[in-house]
BASE-709425 format. One record per atom (N, C-alpha, C): x, y, z. Coordinates in steps of 0.2 Angstrom, whole numbers, plus 5000, padded with zeros to 4 digits. Each point is the difference from the previous one (the first is absolute). Example, Ala and Ser with C-alpha at 12.3 -4.5 7.8 and 13.67 -1.06 7.14 Angstrom:
# BASE-709425
506649725039499650065000500450065000499850054996500450065001499650055003
This chain:
# BASE-709425
523854905388500049935002499449985004499950045005499449995005499350004996500050054996499450014996499949944995500549974997499949944996499849955004500349995006499849945004499350005002499750065002499350015002499649994995500150014994499649994994500049944997500549965002500149934997499549955004499749964996499649955002499550035005499550044998499550035004499549955003499949954997499649955003500249975007499650005005500249995007499849935002499749964995499849935002500449954995500249945003500349964995499649974995500249994994499649974995499849935002499449985000499949935002500349954995500349955002500349954996500850024998500250065002500750024999500549965004500650004999500549975004500050015007500050075001500050025007499349985004499550014996499349985003500149925002500249964996500149935001500449995006500650035000500549995006499750025006499650065000499750025006499549955003499649974995499549955002500449945003500649984997500349955003500350015007500150075002500250025006499449995005499450024998499449995005499949935001500149964995499949925000500649975004500550035001500649975004500449954996500050014993500449954996500750005002500350065002500750005001500249965006499649985004500249965006500149934999499949984993500249934998500850005001500450055000500750005001500249995007499650015005500149995007499949935002500649965001499949935002500549995005499949955004500549985005500449954998500750015001500549954997500549995006500349945000500649995004500650034998500350055004500650034998500549985005500649994997500549985005500350065003500049995007500350065004500749995001500450044997500849995001500250025008499550025004500250015007500550065001500150025006500550055002499650075001500450055002499750065002500450064996499850065000500350054997499850014993500350054997499850024993500249954995500549965000500249954995499449955001499949985006499549945001499350034997499850065001499450034997500049994992500650024998500150004992499949934998500349955003500049934998499249985000499750025005499349985000499650034995500150064998499750044995500249964993500649984999500249974994499649934999499949965006499749945000499350014998499750055003499350024999499850014992500550044997499950024993500149944996500549965002500149934996499349965000499650005005499449965001499450034997500150074998499450034997500050004993499449974997500049994993499750064997500250024994499750064996499349994999499650055000499350004999499850064996499849984993499850054996499249994998499650055001499349994998499950034993499449974998499850034993499950085000500250034995499950074999500550045003500449985005500550045004500550034995500250065001500650034998500550015005499850015006500550005006499949945004500549965001499949935003500350005007499949945003500349995007499550015005499849955004499650005005500349985006499749965005500349995006500549945000500550005005500549955000499649945004500449945000499749945003499950025007499649965004499950015007500449945004500550015003500449945004499549975004500149935000499649965005500150015007500750025001500250025007499650055003499850005006499750055004500450075000500749995001500450055001500649994994500050054996500550004995500350074999500550025004500250075001500450024994499750054997500450034994500250075002499950025006500250075003499650054997499449994998499550054996500050065004500050064997499950065003499350015001499850065003499350005002499550044994500350014995499650024994499850085000500350035005499750075001500450054996500649984997500350054996500249974994500150034994500149974994500749984998500149954996500649984998500350064996500750004999500350064997499949994992499450014997500050004993500450054996500250055003500450054997500749974999500249955004500649964999499949944995499549975001499849944996499950014993499650054998499750004994500650024995500550055001500550014996500549954999500049955005500649955001499849934998499449985003499849934999500349965005499749945000500249955005500749975000500249994993500649974999500650045002499950074999500550055002500249995008499550005004500150005007500349935002499849954997500349935001500850014998500150024995500750014997500450045005499750065002500450045004500249975007499549975003500149965006500649954999499949964995500549954998500750034999500150064997500650034999500350035006499650035004500250035006500249955006499849944999500149945005500849994999500250004994500749984999500550045004499950065001500550045004499850025007499449975002499750025007500349965005500250025006500249965006499650015006499650055000499650015006499549955001499949965005499549955000499350024999499850055003499350035000499850024993500550034997499950024993500049944995500449965001500049944996499449965001499749995006499449975000499450044996500050065001499550044996500149994993500650004997500150004993499949934997500149955005499949934998499349984999499650035005499349995000499650044994500350064998499750034994500249964994500649975000500249964994499549944999499949975006499649944999499350024998499750055003499350024999499950024993500550044997499950034994500149954994500549955002500149954995499349955000499749995005499449965000499450044997500050075001499550044996500150004993500650004997500150004993499849934997500249955004499849934998499249994999499750035005499350005001499750034994500250064998499850044994500149964994500649974999500249964995499549954998499749975006499549944999499450034997499850065002499450034997500150014993500650024998500250014992499949934997500249955003500049934997499249985000499650015005499349985000499650044995500250074999499650034995500249984993500649984999500249974993499749934999499949965005499649945000499350014998499750055003499350014998499950034993500550044998500050034993500049944995500449955002500149954995499449964998499550005005499449964999499450044999500150075000499450054999499850004993499349994999499850004993499850074998499850045004499950074998500650044999500150034994500650034998500150075005499550035001500150065004500249985007499749955003500249985007500749975000500249974995500749974999500550055000499850064996500550055000500150045007499450005004500150035006500449965005499949935000500449965004500750004998500250014994500750004998500350075002499650055000500250065003500150005007499649965004500149995007500649965001500149954996500649965001500650044999500050054995500650044998500150055006499550035003500150045006500349975006499749945001500349965006500749984999500249984994500749994999500450065001499850054997500350075001500150015008499549995004500050025007500549955004500049944997500449955003500850015000500250044995500750014999500250075000499550055000500250074999499450045003500050074998499550055002499550004995499450035002499450014996500250064995499849994993500150054995499450034997499449975003499450034997499550015006499450044999499550015005499749935002499949964996499749935001500549965005500650004998500549975004500150035007499950065001500150045006499449985005499450004997499449985003500149925003500349964995500049935002500549995006500650045000500450005005499750025007499650055000499750025006499549945002499749974996499649945002500449955003500549984997500549955002500250025007500250065001500350025007499449995005499450024998499549995005499949935002500049954995499949935001500649985004500650024999500649985004500150035007499550045002500050025007499950075001500050054994499850075001499350005000499749985006499249984999499650065002500350055003499650065002500050064996500150065003500050064996500550004995499850044995500450014993500350065000499850065002500450065000499850044994500550044997499950054995500049964993499549964999499949964994500150054994499750054999500050044994500750044999500350015005500750034999500549944998500049955003500549954999499949964993499350004998499949964993499950054994499950065002499950044994500550014995500749995001500550014995499949944995499849945002499949944996499450024995499550035003499450014996500250064994500350055003500250054995500449984994500549955002500449984995499649954995499649965002499649964996499550044995499750065003499650044996500450044995500650025001500450044996500349954994500149945002500349954995499449974996499450015001499449974997499949935001500349985006499949935002499349995003499750055002499450005004499650064999499349995000499650064999499650015007499650055001499750015006499549955002499649974995499549955002500449945003500549984996500449945003500350015006500350075002500250015006499550005006499450024998499550005005499849925002500049964995499849935001500649975004500650024999500549975004500050025007499850065001499950035007499449965003499549994997499449965002500249935002500449974996500249935001500450005006500550055001500450005006499650015006499550045000499650025006499549945002499849964995499649945002500549955003500649994998500549965004500150025007499950075001500150025007499549985005499449984997499549975004500149935002500549974998500249935002500450015006499849975005500350025007500749975001500550024997500749995003500249934999500649995003500449944999499649945004499650025005499749945003499250015000499850034994499350014999499649944999499549995004499549954999499350025003499549984997499350025003500050015007499750055003499950015007500650035004500650004997500650025003500050065004499650054997499950075002499350015003499749955003499350005002499950045006500650015004499950045006500050074999500550034996500050074999500050024993500149964995500050024993500550054999500450015004500550064999500649974996500050014994500649974996500650054999499950065002500650055000500250024993499649994995500250014993499950074998500450045002499950074998500550034995499750044995500450034995500050085001500550035000500150085000500050024993499650064999500050034993500150075001500450034994500050074999500450035006499850065002500450045005500650044997500649995003500650044998500649954998500450024996500649974999500550025005500649975001500450025006500250074999500150034994500250075000499450055000499449975001499450055002499650014994500149974994499650014994499449955000499550024996499449964999500149934998499849955004500249934998499449964997499450034999499549974996500249994993499949944998500249984993499449964997500249984994499549964996499849935004500549975003499849945004499650015006500050065003499650025005499350004998499850034994499350004998499849934997500449964998499849934998499949965006500350015005499949965006499350025003499850065000499450035002499449974996500150004993499549984996499949925001500649965000500049935001499649985007500150045005499749985006499250025000499850054996499350025000499749954995500349974995499749954996499949945003500549985004500049935003499649995006500050055004499550005006500249945004500649995002500349955004500350025006500049965006500350035006500750025000500449974995500750015000500250034993500550045000500450035005499650065003500250035006499850065002500450064997499750054997500450054997500050065005500650035001500050055005500350064995499650054999500250054995500250065004500750024998500350065004499950064996499850055004499950074997500550055003500250054996500450055003499850074996500350055002499850074997500050004993500549964997500150004993499649944996499649965003499649954997499650034995499949964994499650034995499249995001499650044998499349995001499749944997500349974995499849944997500049945005500550005005500149955005499450005005499850065002499550015004499349974997499950024994499449984996500049935000500549964998500049934999499949965007500450035005499949975006499350005003499750064999499350015002499549954997500249994993499649964996500049935002500649975002500149935002499749995007500050055004499750005007499249994999499850044995499350014999499749934998500449964997499849934997499849955006500350025006499849965006500449945001500649994997500449955001500350005007500150065003500350015007500749975001500450014995500749985001500550064999499750064999500450064999500150045006500650025002500150055006500450064997499950065003500350064998500650025005500650014998500550025004500250084999500150045005500250074999500850005001500350014995500850015001500150065004499650055001500150065004500049995007499749945002500049985007500549945001500049964995500549945001500750014999500250044996500750024999500350045006499750055002500250035006500049965006499649955001500049955005500649965000500249984994500649965000500650045001500050064998500650055001500150005008499550005004500150015007500449945003500049944996500549955002500750004998500150064997500750014997500249964994499449984996500149974994500150064994500549994996500150054995499550014996499950064997499450024995499949954995500649984996500049964994499749935002500149985006499749935002499350015003499950065003499350015003499550014994500250034995499650014994499849934996500549955002499949944996499649955004499650025005499749965005499549964996499849945003499449974999499649985006499549965000499749975006500249935001499949975006500249935001499449964999499949955003499449954999499350045002500150055004499450045002500050074998500150045005500150074999500650045002500549965003500650035003500450024994500450065002500450034995500749965000500349984994500649975000500450024994500649984999500450024994500249934997499749994994500049934997500749994998500249935002500749984998500550025004499950055005500550025005499850005007499549965002499750015006499749945003500049995006499649955004499650035005499549975002499550035005499849955005499950025006499649965005499650055004499449985003499650055003499649965006499750055004499549975005499450055000499449985001499550045001499750015007499950065002499950015007499350035001499649985005499350025001500050065004499850064997499950065004499450005005499549964998499549995004500149975007500549955000500249975006500350055005500450054997500350055005499450055002499550014996499450055002499649965005499849944999499649965004500349995007500749985000500349995007500050065004500150064996500050065004499350025003499549984996499350025003499949955006500249944999499949955006500350035006500750024999500450025006499750065003499750044996499650075002499549985005499749944999499449985005500250005007500649985001500350005007500450055002500350034995500550065001499850064995499450035002499850054995500550064999500050024993500450064998499750065002500450055001499750075002499850044994500349984994499850044994500149954994499750024994500149964994500750004998500450065001500750004998500449945004499849995006500449955004499849934997499349994998499849944997500449994994500050054996500349994993500849985001500350035005500749995001500149925002499549985004500049935002500049954994499550024995500049964994500650004996500350065000500750004996500549965004500050005007500549965003499949934999499449974999499949934998500249984993500150054996500349994993500749985001500350025005500849995001500249944997499749945003500349934997500050004993499550034997500049994992500550044997500250065003500550054998500749975001500149975006500649975002500249944996499549974997500049934997500750004996500449945002500649994997500049934997500050004993500049934997500649974999500049935000500649974998500250014993500750004999500250024993499949934995499450014997499849944995500150024993500550044999500050034993500449954995500349945003500349954995499449974996500249994994499549974995500349934999499649955003500349945001499849954994499650034995499949964994500550024995500549964998500650024996499850034993499549974997499850024993499750075001499650025005499850075000500550055002500549985005500550045003500450034994500249964995500450024995499750054995499350015000499750054996500150075003500250005007500150075003500750024999500150054996500650024997500650015006499850035005500650005005500149945004499549955000500249935003500549974995499850004994500449974995500750035000500150075000500650035000500549985006499650005005500449985007500149935001499649964996500049935002499749985007499550045001499749995007499350005000499749965004499350005001499750065004500450035003499850065004500250074996500249994994500350064996499550054998499349995001499550054997500250075003499950054996500250075002499650035005499349985000499650035005499649945004500050005006499649965004499550035004499450014998499550045003499649965005499950025006499749975006499450045002499449984998499450045001499749995007499850065003499549995005499450044998499449965000499450024997499550015005499750065000499550015005499350004997499649955002499349994998499550035004499450004997499350025003500150085002500450044997500050075002499350035000499649984995499350034999499649995006500049935003499649985006500350045006500750005000500350035006499850085000500050034995499850075000499350015002499549964998499350005002500049995007500349955003500049995007500350065004500550034998500350065003499550055000499750014994499550065000499449995004499849945001499449985004500250025008500649985002500250015006500150075002500350044995500150075001499350035001499549994996499450035000499549985006499949945000499549975005500350005007500649985001500350005007500350065002500450044996500350065003499750064998499650014995499750064998499350005003499649954999499350005001499849975007500549955002499949975007499449955000499849984994499449965000500249925001500649995000500349935001500650005004500049965005500650005005500549954997500750015002500549964998499949935003499750005006499849935003499449974996499550034998499549974996500349984993500450034997500349984994500449945001500450005005500449945001499649945002499550015004499549945001499749974994499850054996499649984993500549964996500650025000500549964996500249935003500050005006500149935003499449964999499450035000499449964998499849994993500550024996499950004992499350034998499850065004499450044999499449965001500049945003499449965001499650035005499450014999499650045005500150075000500450034995500150075000500050034993499449974996500050024993499850085000499750035004499850075000500750045000500449985005500750035000500449994993499949944998500449994993499750044995499450014999499650044995500250075001500150035006500250075002500750014997500449955001500750014997500050004992499649954998500050004992499750064997499550035003499650054997500150075003500350015005500150075003500750035000500449964997500750034999500249994993500550054998500250004993500449944998500049994993500349944998500550024994500649975001500650014995499749984993500150044995499849994993499550044997499850055004499450044998500250085000500650015000500350074999499850045006500149975006499950035007500650015003500250075001500750015002500249975006499650005005500149985007500349935000499649954997500249935000500549994995500050034995500649994995500650025003500050055004500650025004500349955004499549965003500249955005500449944996499749994994500349954995500750024999500150064998500650034998500550005006499850015006500450005006500349935001499549955000500349935001500449984995499850014994500449984994500750034999500050075001500750034999500449995006499750005006500449985006500449934999499649954998500349944999500550004995499950034994500550014994500650035003499950065003500650045002500449965005499749965005500449965004500449954997499749964996500349954996500650024996499950064997500650034996500550025005499950035006500550025005500449945002499749955001500349945003500449964994499850014994500349964994500750014999500250065002500750025000500549955004499749975004500449955005500049934997499649994995500049934997500749984997500349955003500749984998500049964993500550004997500149974994499950044994500449984994500050044994499350004997499850054998499450004996499349995003500049995007499449985004499650075001499450004998499650065000499449985005499950045005499449995004499550054997499449974998499550044996499349995003499650065002499349995002499650004994499449965001499550004995499350015003499550024996499350015002499649964995499949935001499649964996499949945005499749954998499949945004499949944995500149945003499849944997499749955005499749944997499749965004499450035004499650044996499550045004499449955002499949944997499549965002500249975007500650005002500249975007499950055005500050074998500050055005499350015003499549974998499350005003500149975007500549965001500049975007500350055005500250064998500250045005499550025005500150015007499550015005499650074998499450005003499650064999500450075001499950054996500450065000499650065001500450065003499650065001499650034994500149984994499750034995499349974999499849955004499349975000500049944996500649974998500049944997500049945005499649954999500049945004500549954998500249965004500549944998499649964995500349994994499749974994499850054995499950065002499950054994500650014996500050034994500550014996500450065002500650004998500550065001500150034993500350065001500150044994500649974996499950004993500649984996500450064998500749985001500550054998499950075004500150064997500050065003499350034999499549954999499350024998499650015006499450034999499550015005499849935003499750005006499749945003499549984996499949934999499549984996499350035001499750034994499450035000499950065003500650035003499950075003500250064995500249984994500150064995499350014997499650055002499450014998499950074996500550034998500050064997500250004993500149954997500349994993500749994999500349984995500749994999500450065000499850054998500450065001500250025007499549995004500150015007500549965003500049934998500549965002500750024998500150024994500650034997500350065005499550045001500250065004500249985007499749955003500249985007500749975000500149964995500749974999500550054999499850054996500650054998500250045006499750005005500250045006500649975004500149944998500649965003500650014994500650015002500650004996500249934999499849974994500149934999500749994997500450064999500749994998500449975006499750015006500449975005499949925001499649974996499949935000500449974995500649995001500549984995499949934998499749965003499849934998499450004996499650054999499450014996499450025004499550024997499450025003499449994995499549975002499449984996499450025002499650024995499350025001499549964996499549975002499549964997499350044999499850004994499350034999499649954996499449995002499549964996499550044996499949994994499650044996499449954997499450035000499449964998500150004992499849944997500049994993499650064997499550025003499650054997500450074998500650015003500450054998500250004993500049944997500350004993499450004995499450015002499550004995500050074996499949994993500050064997500750034997500050054997500750024997500450045005499750025005500450045005500449955005499949935000500349965005500750005000500349994994500850005000500350075002499750054997500350075003499950015007499549985003499950005007500649975004500149944998500549965003500750034999500150034994500650034999500150065004499550045001500050065005500149985007499749945002500249985007500749985001500349974995500749985000500450075000499850044996500450074999500050035007499450005004500050035006500449975005500049935000500549965004500750024999500250014994500750024998500250075002499550044999500150085001500150025007499649965005499950035007500750005003500549965001499949934998499849965006499849934999499849965006500549955002499949944999500549955001500449984994500549955001500449984994499549964996499549975002499649954996499350015001499650004995499350005000499849934996499549965004499749944997499350015000499750004994499350014999499749934998499449995003499649944999499450024997499849974995499450014996499549945003499550025004499649955003499250014999499749955000499350005000499849945006499850035005499949955006499449954998499550024997499549954998500349944996500450024995500349954996500549955004500450035005500449965004499649955004499550035003499649955004499749944996499850024994499749944996500649954998500650034999500649964999500149955006500050035006500149965006499549945000499450024998499549955001500049944994500350024995500049964994500850004997500449975004500750014998500249964994499649954998500249964994499750034994499550055000499750034994500550034996500049984993500550034995500150075001499550045001500050074999500450035006500149965006500450035005500749975001500249954996500649975000500650054998499850054997500550054997500050075004499650005006499950065003500650025005500450054998500650015004499950075004500349995006500050065005500750015002500150065003500750025003499949995007500549965004499949995007500450045004500750004999500450055003500550014994500749985001500450014994500049954995499449965000499949954994499350004998499949974995499349994997499949925000499349995000499949925000499349994997499849944998499449994998499549995006499550045000499650015007499849935003499749964995499749945003500649955003500650014998500549965003500350035006499850055003500250035006499749975006500449995005499749975007499450055002499549985004499450045001500250065004500550005004500250065004500350064995500349984995500250054995499550024996499549964998499450024997499650055004500049995006499650055005500350065000500750015000500450065000499850044993500049974995499950034993499350025000499549965002499350025000499950065005500350015005499950055005500250074998500550004995500350074999499450044996500150075002499550054998500150004992499450004996500050014993499850074999500550044997499950074999499750014993499750054999499850034994500550064998499950034994500550064999499550064997
């Protein structure tokens, strides 16, 4: 099956003038935003789940169906309420709706279950949950039915017989979804799109696992061939570039972080190879479309087929920068440390960024902590209270991590958006917004690469060579290195740097990272409440804001960039990508149960000639074999092209230039300057 998928539709570019080519052009021109309009919506008032459900129903009633020419998958944004505050109880988009529940059942089934269970329910809280679900899903069914009517209206006046038949098929699918469950691959894709519009705006989860049964049935029955299936996937992916229920131009101008992640391949819950035909169609569709959404996160384990590695390397080589690689041999053991059973751990996906979650069974919340703050505070303290040894200094840094380790989050596991809550199987079964099986609470340690470099500099220059005193370093930090450039250059150039396969500094990265992870796990046993899991992570977000951190002992000044995720400090990885992998592999990333991420930038020259794709495949293989972190994010960059794009953001050749930022990808010219700076500063490796 994999071989068939790889050989199908070998052309990697869209045919000019084809349906998906026209739809992609429509995306770049923003035609789908015509559906985003502000309207007066009657607010029914009140608080709680039922009030949220009634507002949701009012919003759907005010939202007119919008079908664009050529579309096979329909549904854009909902109306935008004129009120400044119109509380629907929306969740934070970081974990996926329970498509494993929704797809086999459909919207009407959940409405009917809530309605039936209400008849015999006496508990006030459960009654409120069920009533909110009934209202929400009744409104959703009516909304989908209006799409059926709109498609039928358009079909009645359509002169082109081919398009008329398409509109009639869309109408039939929407009618089916308004009263029952999807029975075809096309209908299943359409349900996913409607759920996204209705509030499942962020990550999508195990797309190829949850939708493959519909594709397999259609192919077996002769209702669909592979070319038609690929076109449907491409149509669905184009719709994923329309930003959510409240999408309008500029709404993501600050971060461009849309959270739209898809997990592919990996293992089935019983440990078998999960790669299937839809896995390969998703990869091919992404490589052909070259759009910023969705992000594809390809899972590998010991039993993954070689074709999966080959196609993943090919899509990465195209330079779309939307593919990440996940290593099940790290991620699954990491989740097992939380006490999650193997069958659920193998069924993981990632959330809106890189955190590990169990789709349809899990909520998450997290905080990101700056390890550089602990290091810098210790170094400043040492200026007045010098330490007798490096060991004492390191112990003080660890002591300053204690508030991060002891972090106790409020229990915010309740899903306050009723439509979304009912997709989570345990919430629906228990009639409780807090019913999710797992509530992961992440404590994430950032800038470990910078912190390891700073520790290495202090160990060598202060305690081993004695060329720098603790007082001098503290004074330099207070002065932000002003007037002390020679000292700063000594730190930058005379001490080892994490990411270059140097055991001494790599051991310091391991010391800090594993200490943090071990301590978070040790204290997680005391987290109260069913299903609550305290989980450490090694990644970071909001990297553009971290430049405001004060000057630090690794030689960075306030305003200089910090390391992304568990990666080396910006520009300090000077020995090639394999050295970066070897440095990261010295830390046991299975201790990072919330996830761990490594970013590597490759220069576009890597992909010239016939050896380009095999080289990338070999790099991925090395990452998996060592093993390193749970996640590898590769960026294919050409600094000169990016600089020209920044100078000429409106030039047509730069409007489609996509880069990986952290757990998301975005059009480079749409990023704020500080994020553009971070992308530009990353080391471009050859192979």
